[in-house]
C-alpha beads as a LAMMPS data file, in Angstrom:
LAMMPS data file: protein, C-alpha beads

427 atoms
426 bonds

1 atom types
1 bond types

-500.0 500.0 xlo xhi
-500.0 500.0 ylo yhi
-500.0 500.0 zlo zhi

Masses

1 110.0

Atoms # bond

1 1 1 -20.669 -347.230 -475.770
2 1 1 -21.145 -350.223 -478.052
3 1 1 -24.724 -350.430 -479.238
4 1 1 -26.334 -353.890 -479.415
5 1 1 -27.137 -355.226 -482.854
6 1 1 -30.921 -355.345 -482.949
7 1 1 -31.205 -356.148 -486.641
8 1 1 -29.339 -359.446 -486.835
9 1 1 -31.140 -362.487 -485.520
10 1 1 -29.131 -364.362 -482.858
11 1 1 -27.704 -367.691 -483.909
12 1 1 -29.853 -370.706 -483.171
13 1 1 -28.150 -373.507 -481.268
14 1 1 -30.221 -376.701 -481.229
15 1 1 -30.343 -378.697 -478.011
16 1 1 -28.431 -381.875 -478.731
17 1 1 -28.869 -383.678 -475.428
18 1 1 -29.270 -383.204 -471.688
19 1 1 -26.653 -384.685 -469.379
20 1 1 -27.987 -384.201 -465.861
21 1 1 -25.779 -384.386 -462.811
22 1 1 -26.616 -387.639 -461.071
23 1 1 -26.646 -387.683 -457.268
24 1 1 -24.466 -389.781 -455.021
25 1 1 -26.192 -392.493 -453.022
26 1 1 -25.575 -393.931 -449.585
27 1 1 -27.537 -395.586 -446.802
28 1 1 -28.041 -394.510 -443.231
29 1 1 -27.218 -396.845 -440.356
30 1 1 -30.703 -398.400 -440.422
31 1 1 -30.779 -398.897 -444.193
32 1 1 -32.650 -395.781 -445.360
33 1 1 -31.552 -394.914 -448.920
34 1 1 -30.286 -391.357 -449.417
35 1 1 -29.655 -389.621 -452.754
36 1 1 -27.479 -386.545 -452.460
37 1 1 -26.874 -383.850 -455.077
38 1 1 -24.496 -381.076 -454.041
39 1 1 -24.696 -377.912 -456.169
40 1 1 -25.371 -374.204 -455.898
41 1 1 -23.724 -371.367 -453.985
42 1 1 -26.422 -370.559 -451.437
43 1 1 -26.192 -372.065 -447.946
44 1 1 -29.573 -373.750 -448.204
45 1 1 -30.755 -377.354 -448.384
46 1 1 -33.816 -379.208 -449.537
47 1 1 -34.496 -382.466 -447.703
48 1 1 -37.300 -384.672 -449.062
49 1 1 -38.564 -387.823 -447.393
50 1 1 -40.753 -389.779 -449.815
51 1 1 -43.138 -392.597 -448.891
52 1 1 -45.225 -395.000 -450.966
53 1 1 -48.361 -393.525 -449.418
54 1 1 -50.206 -391.946 -452.350
55 1 1 -53.966 -391.968 -452.809
56 1 1 -53.841 -395.241 -454.765
57 1 1 -52.560 -397.093 -451.675
58 1 1 -56.008 -397.466 -450.115
59 1 1 -59.461 -398.247 -451.463
60 1 1 -60.641 -394.981 -449.891
61 1 1 -58.311 -392.349 -451.411
62 1 1 -59.412 -389.879 -448.753
63 1 1 -57.477 -391.831 -446.131
64 1 1 -53.966 -391.172 -447.540
65 1 1 -54.950 -387.563 -448.213
66 1 1 -56.192 -386.882 -444.694
67 1 1 -53.226 -388.726 -443.171
68 1 1 -50.749 -386.493 -444.988
69 1 1 -52.660 -383.350 -444.024
70 1 1 -52.780 -384.304 -440.350
71 1 1 -49.024 -384.778 -439.939
72 1 1 -48.510 -381.099 -439.102
73 1 1 -51.469 -380.883 -436.739
74 1 1 -49.592 -382.011 -433.650
75 1 1 -47.292 -384.593 -432.090
76 1 1 -46.975 -386.059 -428.608
77 1 1 -44.919 -383.030 -427.511
78 1 1 -45.829 -380.263 -429.988
79 1 1 -49.040 -378.535 -431.017
80 1 1 -49.585 -377.411 -434.599
81 1 1 -48.527 -373.926 -433.504
82 1 1 -45.364 -375.299 -431.898
83 1 1 -44.479 -377.135 -435.111
84 1 1 -44.969 -374.003 -437.194
85 1 1 -42.841 -371.935 -434.801
86 1 1 -40.079 -374.546 -434.669
87 1 1 -39.789 -374.262 -438.448
88 1 1 -40.464 -370.534 -438.958
89 1 1 -38.133 -369.360 -436.202
90 1 1 -35.169 -370.661 -438.179
91 1 1 -36.269 -369.302 -441.539
92 1 1 -37.162 -372.766 -442.768
93 1 1 -40.170 -373.972 -444.729
94 1 1 -42.105 -377.234 -444.541
95 1 1 -44.149 -378.675 -447.401
96 1 1 -46.333 -381.780 -447.669
97 1 1 -46.941 -383.382 -451.066
98 1 1 -49.300 -386.109 -452.230
99 1 1 -50.093 -387.711 -455.567
100 1 1 -51.482 -391.025 -456.792
101 1 1 -48.315 -393.006 -455.996
102 1 1 -46.327 -391.165 -453.347
103 1 1 -46.431 -388.724 -450.484
104 1 1 -43.585 -386.608 -449.244
105 1 1 -42.394 -384.298 -446.506
106 1 1 -40.064 -381.589 -447.777
107 1 1 -37.920 -379.317 -445.636
108 1 1 -36.164 -376.204 -446.947
109 1 1 -33.591 -375.091 -444.399
110 1 1 -30.467 -372.992 -444.049
111 1 1 -27.461 -375.235 -443.556
112 1 1 -26.545 -373.706 -440.235
113 1 1 -29.963 -374.497 -438.752
114 1 1 -30.345 -378.039 -440.057
115 1 1 -29.596 -379.399 -436.582
116 1 1 -32.628 -377.514 -435.246
117 1 1 -35.069 -378.189 -438.106
118 1 1 -34.437 -381.866 -438.917
119 1 1 -35.622 -383.071 -435.466
120 1 1 -39.026 -381.516 -436.187
121 1 1 -39.407 -383.830 -439.182
122 1 1 -38.319 -386.757 -437.056
123 1 1 -41.006 -385.852 -434.535
124 1 1 -43.692 -385.802 -437.245
125 1 1 -42.661 -389.253 -438.448
126 1 1 -42.382 -390.925 -435.066
127 1 1 -44.860 -389.187 -432.758
128 1 1 -47.663 -387.675 -434.864
129 1 1 -50.681 -387.527 -432.532
130 1 1 -53.601 -386.888 -434.930
131 1 1 -55.368 -384.660 -432.349
132 1 1 -59.082 -385.392 -432.330
133 1 1 -60.201 -381.762 -432.272
134 1 1 -58.040 -380.837 -435.291
135 1 1 -59.160 -384.008 -437.085
136 1 1 -62.844 -383.105 -436.717
137 1 1 -62.199 -379.554 -437.928
138 1 1 -60.239 -380.771 -440.947
139 1 1 -62.871 -383.335 -441.911
140 1 1 -65.674 -380.788 -441.527
141 1 1 -63.838 -378.208 -443.631
142 1 1 -62.946 -380.712 -446.326
143 1 1 -66.497 -382.048 -446.479
144 1 1 -67.884 -378.531 -446.788
145 1 1 -65.408 -377.739 -449.566
146 1 1 -66.304 -380.996 -451.323
147 1 1 -70.003 -380.143 -451.169
148 1 1 -69.336 -376.724 -452.675
149 1 1 -67.121 -378.223 -455.394
150 1 1 -69.882 -380.607 -456.457
151 1 1 -71.581 -377.537 -457.905
152 1 1 -68.588 -376.880 -460.178
153 1 1 -68.624 -378.665 -463.509
154 1 1 -64.824 -378.776 -463.724
155 1 1 -64.447 -380.523 -460.371
156 1 1 -67.136 -383.100 -461.134
157 1 1 -65.656 -383.793 -464.567
158 1 1 -62.102 -384.224 -463.273
159 1 1 -63.153 -386.592 -460.506
160 1 1 -65.484 -388.695 -462.640
161 1 1 -63.078 -388.832 -465.600
162 1 1 -60.411 -390.447 -463.425
163 1 1 -62.891 -392.981 -462.077
164 1 1 -64.100 -393.920 -465.561
165 1 1 -60.622 -394.228 -467.078
166 1 1 -59.200 -396.395 -464.314
167 1 1 -62.255 -398.316 -463.160
168 1 1 -61.236 -401.522 -461.437
169 1 1 -57.707 -400.336 -460.602
170 1 1 -56.198 -398.470 -457.607
171 1 1 -55.899 -395.339 -459.747
172 1 1 -59.668 -395.265 -460.181
173 1 1 -60.803 -395.579 -456.551
174 1 1 -63.919 -393.444 -456.083
175 1 1 -65.133 -391.467 -453.083
176 1 1 -68.221 -389.481 -452.164
177 1 1 -69.782 -387.634 -449.250
178 1 1 -70.467 -390.875 -447.367
179 1 1 -66.743 -391.696 -447.399
180 1 1 -65.967 -388.398 -445.675
181 1 1 -68.479 -389.120 -442.945
182 1 1 -67.440 -392.746 -442.480
183 1 1 -63.700 -392.067 -442.186
184 1 1 -62.395 -392.549 -438.660
185 1 1 -59.357 -391.091 -436.900
186 1 1 -58.166 -394.591 -435.933
187 1 1 -57.928 -395.471 -439.628
188 1 1 -55.555 -392.556 -440.195
189 1 1 -53.366 -393.653 -437.296
190 1 1 -53.202 -397.209 -438.650
191 1 1 -52.296 -395.992 -442.160
192 1 1 -49.640 -393.697 -440.664
193 1 1 -48.086 -396.553 -438.702
194 1 1 -48.031 -398.767 -441.788
195 1 1 -46.877 -396.316 -444.446
196 1 1 -44.863 -393.619 -442.677
197 1 1 -42.213 -395.610 -440.836
198 1 1 -38.950 -393.664 -441.417
199 1 1 -37.292 -396.886 -442.559
200 1 1 -39.923 -397.099 -445.320
201 1 1 -38.790 -393.806 -446.835
202 1 1 -36.281 -392.588 -449.380
203 1 1 -34.438 -389.343 -448.757
204 1 1 -33.543 -386.904 -451.538
205 1 1 -31.046 -384.235 -450.470
206 1 1 -30.052 -381.264 -452.627
207 1 1 -28.385 -377.868 -452.300
208 1 1 -25.039 -376.827 -450.903
209 1 1 -24.160 -379.914 -448.915
210 1 1 -21.458 -379.477 -446.309
211 1 1 -19.358 -382.311 -444.921
212 1 1 -21.406 -382.701 -441.750
213 1 1 -24.840 -382.953 -443.388
214 1 1 -24.542 -386.710 -443.843
215 1 1 -23.728 -387.116 -440.144
216 1 1 -26.693 -384.918 -439.190
217 1 1 -29.032 -387.043 -441.310
218 1 1 -27.747 -390.239 -439.769
219 1 1 -27.980 -388.822 -436.252
220 1 1 -31.604 -387.790 -436.867
221 1 1 -32.996 -390.687 -438.897
222 1 1 -30.321 -393.389 -439.069
223 1 1 -30.945 -394.914 -435.659
224 1 1 -34.733 -395.005 -435.697
225 1 1 -36.111 -398.542 -435.330
226 1 1 -38.359 -400.221 -437.863
227 1 1 -38.618 -403.056 -440.322
228 1 1 -40.266 -401.121 -443.108
229 1 1 -38.961 -400.949 -446.648
230 1 1 -39.683 -398.560 -449.480
231 1 1 -42.581 -400.019 -451.406
232 1 1 -42.914 -399.171 -455.092
233 1 1 -44.675 -401.942 -456.951
234 1 1 -48.425 -402.200 -457.094
235 1 1 -50.562 -404.688 -458.982
236 1 1 -52.444 -402.713 -461.628
237 1 1 -54.892 -404.833 -463.553
238 1 1 -56.066 -404.048 -467.028
239 1 1 -59.297 -402.665 -465.627
240 1 1 -62.273 -401.937 -467.798
241 1 1 -63.154 -398.597 -469.268
242 1 1 -66.869 -397.884 -468.913
243 1 1 -68.681 -399.598 -471.820
244 1 1 -70.540 -396.376 -472.604
245 1 1 -67.758 -394.292 -474.139
246 1 1 -69.923 -391.158 -474.259
247 1 1 -70.796 -390.026 -470.741
248 1 1 -73.010 -387.069 -469.831
249 1 1 -73.750 -385.655 -466.376
250 1 1 -76.455 -383.005 -466.660
251 1 1 -76.393 -379.792 -464.633
252 1 1 -79.365 -377.708 -465.665
253 1 1 -78.112 -374.522 -464.002
254 1 1 -74.659 -374.682 -465.553
255 1 1 -73.444 -371.706 -467.575
256 1 1 -70.475 -373.667 -468.818
257 1 1 -69.978 -377.320 -469.698
258 1 1 -66.810 -379.209 -468.758
259 1 1 -65.383 -381.515 -471.427
260 1 1 -62.930 -384.356 -470.803
261 1 1 -61.778 -386.655 -473.601
262 1 1 -59.070 -389.291 -473.262
263 1 1 -57.951 -392.856 -472.818
264 1 1 -55.604 -395.022 -470.745
265 1 1 -52.093 -395.285 -472.108
266 1 1 -48.918 -396.421 -470.368
267 1 1 -46.223 -395.363 -467.869
268 1 1 -43.072 -393.417 -468.768
269 1 1 -41.054 -396.468 -469.730
270 1 1 -43.238 -397.221 -472.767
271 1 1 -41.476 -396.810 -476.145
272 1 1 -44.400 -394.662 -477.338
273 1 1 -44.327 -392.251 -474.379
274 1 1 -42.013 -389.655 -475.953
275 1 1 -43.893 -389.649 -479.235
276 1 1 -47.229 -389.171 -477.480
277 1 1 -45.644 -386.296 -475.585
278 1 1 -44.904 -384.579 -478.903
279 1 1 -48.277 -385.453 -480.405
280 1 1 -50.269 -384.175 -477.423
281 1 1 -48.208 -380.957 -477.351
282 1 1 -49.028 -380.276 -480.999
283 1 1 -52.680 -380.948 -480.276
284 1 1 -53.069 -378.946 -477.070
285 1 1 -49.898 -378.787 -474.986
286 1 1 -48.848 -375.138 -475.394
287 1 1 -50.379 -371.750 -476.140
288 1 1 -49.825 -372.052 -479.885
289 1 1 -51.323 -375.543 -480.107
290 1 1 -53.978 -376.557 -482.628
291 1 1 -56.787 -376.767 -480.083
292 1 1 -55.949 -373.336 -478.680
293 1 1 -55.787 -371.843 -482.176
294 1 1 -59.120 -373.381 -483.150
295 1 1 -61.297 -373.526 -480.027
296 1 1 -60.056 -370.334 -478.341
297 1 1 -58.554 -368.014 -480.954
298 1 1 -60.725 -368.785 -483.967
299 1 1 -64.065 -369.893 -482.467
300 1 1 -63.934 -368.133 -479.092
301 1 1 -65.600 -371.092 -477.369
302 1 1 -63.286 -371.160 -474.344
303 1 1 -60.648 -369.243 -472.437
304 1 1 -58.321 -372.224 -472.426
305 1 1 -58.059 -375.811 -473.603
306 1 1 -55.271 -378.315 -473.053
307 1 1 -54.134 -381.793 -474.006
308 1 1 -51.370 -383.949 -472.611
309 1 1 -50.154 -387.293 -471.356
310 1 1 -49.973 -388.094 -467.648
311 1 1 -47.828 -390.934 -466.341
312 1 1 -48.081 -392.706 -462.999
313 1 1 -45.724 -395.334 -461.619
314 1 1 -47.710 -398.196 -463.157
315 1 1 -50.034 -396.623 -465.710
316 1 1 -50.863 -393.448 -467.604
317 1 1 -53.419 -391.669 -469.765
318 1 1 -54.021 -389.161 -472.544
319 1 1 -56.459 -386.307 -471.932
320 1 1 -58.108 -383.243 -473.441
321 1 1 -59.619 -380.817 -470.946
322 1 1 -61.647 -377.631 -471.300
323 1 1 -64.729 -375.730 -470.194
324 1 1 -66.873 -374.063 -472.824
325 1 1 -70.100 -372.114 -472.955
326 1 1 -73.006 -374.546 -472.672
327 1 1 -74.542 -373.204 -475.879
328 1 1 -71.437 -374.133 -477.894
329 1 1 -70.604 -377.470 -476.262
330 1 1 -71.697 -379.604 -479.226
331 1 1 -69.817 -377.361 -481.661
332 1 1 -66.670 -377.495 -479.496
333 1 1 -66.797 -381.295 -479.407
334 1 1 -67.092 -381.399 -483.187
335 1 1 -64.024 -379.176 -483.573
336 1 1 -61.986 -381.224 -481.087
337 1 1 -62.653 -384.447 -482.989
338 1 1 -61.872 -382.669 -486.247
339 1 1 -58.412 -381.787 -484.937
340 1 1 -57.836 -385.376 -483.806
341 1 1 -58.881 -386.694 -487.225
342 1 1 -56.442 -384.321 -488.916
343 1 1 -53.587 -385.800 -486.881
344 1 1 -54.608 -389.281 -488.026
345 1 1 -55.135 -388.379 -491.677
346 1 1 -52.564 -385.671 -492.451
347 1 1 -48.833 -385.365 -491.845
348 1 1 -47.706 -382.626 -489.464
349 1 1 -45.777 -379.926 -491.305
350 1 1 -42.019 -379.890 -490.697
351 1 1 -42.131 -376.256 -489.545
352 1 1 -44.766 -376.980 -486.899
353 1 1 -42.932 -380.091 -485.730
354 1 1 -39.629 -378.192 -485.402
355 1 1 -41.356 -375.501 -483.350
356 1 1 -42.830 -378.055 -480.948
357 1 1 -39.548 -379.957 -480.651
358 1 1 -37.760 -376.752 -479.655
359 1 1 -40.517 -375.894 -477.205
360 1 1 -40.373 -379.299 -475.487
361 1 1 -36.572 -379.454 -475.357
362 1 1 -36.317 -375.850 -474.172
363 1 1 -38.754 -376.535 -471.344
364 1 1 -36.793 -379.657 -470.439
365 1 1 -33.494 -377.767 -470.354
366 1 1 -35.028 -375.017 -468.203
367 1 1 -36.177 -377.637 -465.690
368 1 1 -32.516 -378.359 -464.816
369 1 1 -31.636 -374.762 -463.882
370 1 1 -30.877 -375.152 -460.168
371 1 1 -29.910 -377.891 -457.703
372 1 1 -33.471 -378.339 -456.416
373 1 1 -34.795 -378.622 -459.971
374 1 1 -32.085 -381.121 -460.925
375 1 1 -32.928 -383.308 -457.961
376 1 1 -36.625 -383.065 -458.822
377 1 1 -35.872 -384.373 -462.308
378 1 1 -33.827 -387.244 -460.874
379 1 1 -36.491 -388.004 -458.288
380 1 1 -39.196 -388.268 -460.956
381 1 1 -36.970 -390.588 -462.975
382 1 1 -36.034 -392.664 -459.936
383 1 1 -39.495 -393.030 -458.421
384 1 1 -41.190 -393.862 -461.694
385 1 1 -38.886 -396.733 -462.608
386 1 1 -37.035 -395.476 -465.677
387 1 1 -33.344 -395.833 -466.561
388 1 1 -30.676 -393.333 -465.520
389 1 1 -30.186 -392.354 -469.184
390 1 1 -33.875 -391.419 -469.414
391 1 1 -33.273 -387.753 -470.300
392 1 1 -30.732 -388.662 -472.971
393 1 1 -33.356 -391.022 -474.416
394 1 1 -35.911 -388.215 -474.099
395 1 1 -33.891 -385.674 -476.112
396 1 1 -32.847 -388.252 -478.713
397 1 1 -36.450 -389.418 -479.218
398 1 1 -37.784 -385.864 -479.532
399 1 1 -35.097 -384.879 -482.028
400 1 1 -35.699 -388.044 -484.087
401 1 1 -39.471 -387.601 -484.253
402 1 1 -40.896 -387.384 -487.787
403 1 1 -44.309 -386.521 -489.223
404 1 1 -44.734 -390.147 -490.271
405 1 1 -44.077 -391.438 -486.744
406 1 1 -46.572 -388.961 -485.313
407 1 1 -49.257 -389.989 -487.787
408 1 1 -48.669 -393.639 -486.899
409 1 1 -49.052 -392.808 -483.183
410 1 1 -52.261 -390.894 -483.850
411 1 1 -53.654 -393.801 -485.844
412 1 1 -52.675 -396.218 -483.065
413 1 1 -53.740 -394.326 -479.945
414 1 1 -56.278 -391.682 -481.022
415 1 1 -59.006 -393.662 -482.741
416 1 1 -62.355 -392.139 -481.757
417 1 1 -63.863 -395.481 -480.766
418 1 1 -61.112 -395.832 -478.143
419 1 1 -61.634 -392.398 -476.597
420 1 1 -63.764 -391.771 -473.542
421 1 1 -65.853 -388.599 -473.728
422 1 1 -67.332 -386.987 -470.609
423 1 1 -69.444 -383.828 -470.558
424 1 1 -70.700 -382.244 -467.339
425 1 1 -73.222 -379.425 -467.681
426 1 1 -75.395 -378.858 -470.725
427 1 1 -74.879 -380.426 -474.112

Bonds

1 1 1 2
2 1 2 3
3 1 3 4
4 1 4 5
5 1 5 6
6 1 6 7
7 1 7 8
8 1 8 9
9 1 9 10
10 1 10 11
11 1 11 12
12 1 12 13
13 1 13 14
14 1 14 15
15 1 15 16
16 1 16 17
17 1 17 18
18 1 18 19
19 1 19 20
20 1 20 21
21 1 21 22
22 1 22 23
23 1 23 24
24 1 24 25
25 1 25 26
26 1 26 27
27 1 27 28
28 1 28 29
29 1 29 30
30 1 30 31
31 1 31 32
32 1 32 33
33 1 33 34
34 1 34 35
35 1 35 36
36 1 36 37
37 1 37 38
38 1 38 39
39 1 39 40
40 1 40 41
41 1 41 42
42 1 42 43
43 1 43 44
44 1 44 45
45 1 45 46
46 1 46 47
47 1 47 48
48 1 48 49
49 1 49 50
50 1 50 51
51 1 51 52
52 1 52 53
53 1 53 54
54 1 54 55
55 1 55 56
56 1 56 57
57 1 57 58
58 1 58 59
59 1 59 60
60 1 60 61
61 1 61 62
62 1 62 63
63 1 63 64
64 1 64 65
65 1 65 66
66 1 66 67
67 1 67 68
68 1 68 69
69 1 69 70
70 1 70 71
71 1 71 72
72 1 72 73
73 1 73 74
74 1 74 75
75 1 75 76
76 1 76 77
77 1 77 78
78 1 78 79
79 1 79 80
80 1 80 81
81 1 81 82
82 1 82 83
83 1 83 84
84 1 84 85
85 1 85 86
86 1 86 87
87 1 87 88
88 1 88 89
89 1 89 90
90 1 90 91
91 1 91 92
92 1 92 93
93 1 93 94
94 1 94 95
95 1 95 96
96 1 96 97
97 1 97 98
98 1 98 99
99 1 99 100
100 1 100 101
101 1 101 102
102 1 102 103
103 1 103 104
104 1 104 105
105 1 105 106
106 1 106 107
107 1 107 108
108 1 108 109
109 1 109 110
110 1 110 111
111 1 111 112
112 1 112 113
113 1 113 114
114 1 114 115
115 1 115 116
116 1 116 117
117 1 117 118
118 1 118 119
119 1 119 120
120 1 120 121
121 1 121 122
122 1 122 123
123 1 123 124
124 1 124 125
125 1 125 126
126 1 126 127
127 1 127 128
128 1 128 129
129 1 129 130
130 1 130 131
131 1 131 132
132 1 132 133
133 1 133 134
134 1 134 135
135 1 135 136
136 1 136 137
137 1 137 138
138 1 138 139
139 1 139 140
140 1 140 141
141 1 141 142
142 1 142 143
143 1 143 144
144 1 144 145
145 1 145 146
146 1 146 147
147 1 147 148
148 1 148 149
149 1 149 150
150 1 150 151
151 1 151 152
152 1 152 153
153 1 153 154
154 1 154 155
155 1 155 156
156 1 156 157
157 1 157 158
158 1 158 159
159 1 159 160
160 1 160 161
161 1 161 162
162 1 162 163
163 1 163 164
164 1 164 165
165 1 165 166
166 1 166 167
167 1 167 168
168 1 168 169
169 1 169 170
170 1 170 171
171 1 171 172
172 1 172 173
173 1 173 174
174 1 174 175
175 1 175 176
176 1 176 177
177 1 177 178
178 1 178 179
179 1 179 180
180 1 180 181
181 1 181 182
182 1 182 183
183 1 183 184
184 1 184 185
185 1 185 186
186 1 186 187
187 1 187 188
188 1 188 189
189 1 189 190
190 1 190 191
191 1 191 192
192 1 192 193
193 1 193 194
194 1 194 195
195 1 195 196
196 1 196 197
197 1 197 198
198 1 198 199
199 1 199 200
200 1 200 201
201 1 201 202
202 1 202 203
203 1 203 204
204 1 204 205
205 1 205 206
206 1 206 207
207 1 207 208
208 1 208 209
209 1 209 210
210 1 210 211
211 1 211 212
212 1 212 213
213 1 213 214
214 1 214 215
215 1 215 216
216 1 216 217
217 1 217 218
218 1 218 219
219 1 219 220
220 1 220 221
221 1 221 222
222 1 222 223
223 1 223 224
224 1 224 225
225 1 225 226
226 1 226 227
227 1 227 228
228 1 228 229
229 1 229 230
230 1 230 231
231 1 231 232
232 1 232 233
233 1 233 234
234 1 234 235
235 1 235 236
236 1 236 237
237 1 237 238
238 1 238 239
239 1 239 240
240 1 240 241
241 1 241 242
242 1 242 243
243 1 243 244
244 1 244 245
245 1 245 246
246 1 246 247
247 1 247 248
248 1 248 249
249 1 249 250
250 1 250 251
251 1 251 252
252 1 252 253
253 1 253 254
254 1 254 255
255 1 255 256
256 1 256 257
257 1 257 258
258 1 258 259
259 1 259 260
260 1 260 261
261 1 261 262
262 1 262 263
263 1 263 264
264 1 264 265
265 1 265 266
266 1 266 267
267 1 267 268
268 1 268 269
269 1 269 270
270 1 270 271
271 1 271 272
272 1 272 273
273 1 273 274
274 1 274 275
275 1 275 276
276 1 276 277
277 1 277 278
278 1 278 279
279 1 279 280
280 1 280 281
281 1 281 282
282 1 282 283
283 1 283 284
284 1 284 285
285 1 285 286
286 1 286 287
287 1 287 288
288 1 288 289
289 1 289 290
290 1 290 291
291 1 291 292
292 1 292 293
293 1 293 294
294 1 294 295
295 1 295 296
296 1 296 297
297 1 297 298
298 1 298 299
299 1 299 300
300 1 300 301
301 1 301 302
302 1 302 303
303 1 303 304
304 1 304 305
305 1 305 306
306 1 306 307
307 1 307 308
308 1 308 309
309 1 309 310
310 1 310 311
311 1 311 312
312 1 312 313
313 1 313 314
314 1 314 315
315 1 315 316
316 1 316 317
317 1 317 318
318 1 318 319
319 1 319 320
320 1 320 321
321 1 321 322
322 1 322 323
323 1 323 324
324 1 324 325
325 1 325 326
326 1 326 327
327 1 327 328
328 1 328 329
329 1 329 330
330 1 330 331
331 1 331 332
332 1 332 333
333 1 333 334
334 1 334 335
335 1 335 336
336 1 336 337
337 1 337 338
338 1 338 339
339 1 339 340
340 1 340 341
341 1 341 342
342 1 342 343
343 1 343 344
344 1 344 345
345 1 345 346
346 1 346 347
347 1 347 348
348 1 348 349
349 1 349 350
350 1 350 351
351 1 351 352
352 1 352 353
353 1 353 354
354 1 354 355
355 1 355 356
356 1 356 357
357 1 357 358
358 1 358 359
359 1 359 360
360 1 360 361
361 1 361 362
362 1 362 363
363 1 363 364
364 1 364 365
365 1 365 366
366 1 366 367
367 1 367 368
368 1 368 369
369 1 369 370
370 1 370 371
371 1 371 372
372 1 372 373
373 1 373 374
374 1 374 375
375 1 375 376
376 1 376 377
377 1 377 378
378 1 378 379
379 1 379 380
380 1 380 381
381 1 381 382
382 1 382 383
383 1 383 384
384 1 384 385
385 1 385 386
386 1 386 387
387 1 387 388
388 1 388 389
389 1 389 390
390 1 390 391
391 1 391 392
392 1 392 393
393 1 393 394
394 1 394 395
395 1 395 396
396 1 396 397
397 1 397 398
398 1 398 399
399 1 399 400
400 1 400 401
401 1 401 402
402 1 402 403
403 1 403 404
404 1 404 405
405 1 405 406
406 1 406 407
407 1 407 408
408 1 408 409
409 1 409 410
410 1 410 411
411 1 411 412
412 1 412 413
413 1 413 414
414 1 414 415
415 1 415 416
416 1 416 417
417 1 417 418
418 1 418 419
419 1 419 420
420 1 420 421
421 1 421 422
422 1 422 423
423 1 423 424
424 1 424 425
425 1 425 426
426 1 426 427
């Protein structure tokens, strides 16, 4: 038997670029756009119908959220139990997704049962009934959960941080207990009729796609009536960050304090997006980051701390997030700002930069492992308005990043007077 060589380090092969498989596109008989990526050996499909019905699409963000949740609660001909059985009996799985910009209905199904499972999705999109009894139960449960969460510093900080960053824009719409109580079932039905018309969707299809799948899609969705169209653009004003950049919400009984620090940035198509991705990873985007090494490993102030950039369709932001012992909150804040100042004032060492580049590119490469993952990467690119060579630009920009470029980004985007600080708990 040949013994493996455990003394010689394996050769390192740098990731030069990522060339993702792009899907084919076609339209159904009624104009619905379909993007199809055929790959994999398993006889399974993932069918995603995406709508421009995220929480930013209404001044009360609870309305899109409740509408999405109620889709599985019953139709004109099926109860919630019937819907679950119609999916489970064929070994399929149904998933509802919602974010700031979009909502989606995702079906995982064996190829041979697609003819039985697709009509269930059609039923949800054309005959959702929003049963009153289930609506009242859902609202009551959500309100109770919201009331409980108001006692958690992390929940309060996350909610308020978003409102402060994006005040005056659809991404900053606020809600409270009164909004739960005021929301009416008829409002959900109206939003559903406006935003969930099948003709207002895009379909993303991935897996092992047989020749008859296209015909099955068209037979199920291609002849549904409607004048809707997939809506992507939204007017996002400049907004105004709260004039008081240091915000504090006291909770006298808190054992821990939640800290959020950040600022508005830009969407994914900004020329500085890739660089800020690298910079935020160095600061707090992986387990070996500077904030983790300082705040967790050295000082022991927290179990975890993170930093990153988040991009929406029409905006984005930088954030630092953690929860620390209330008695060390002031000290933790001081250390966080010290790490930010170091990025502005000192060049990142080449060794640290190379490590982070490899980490980011390795994670990117891993995200293309299977057909579902590849379609997810395309979907994110497609929905968020970037070019089809986005991932080639991504790898090229990461590989070309230098300490000097990172310092320039830190000096441009991480000035303390531009950062919003929110503490919930004790300070």
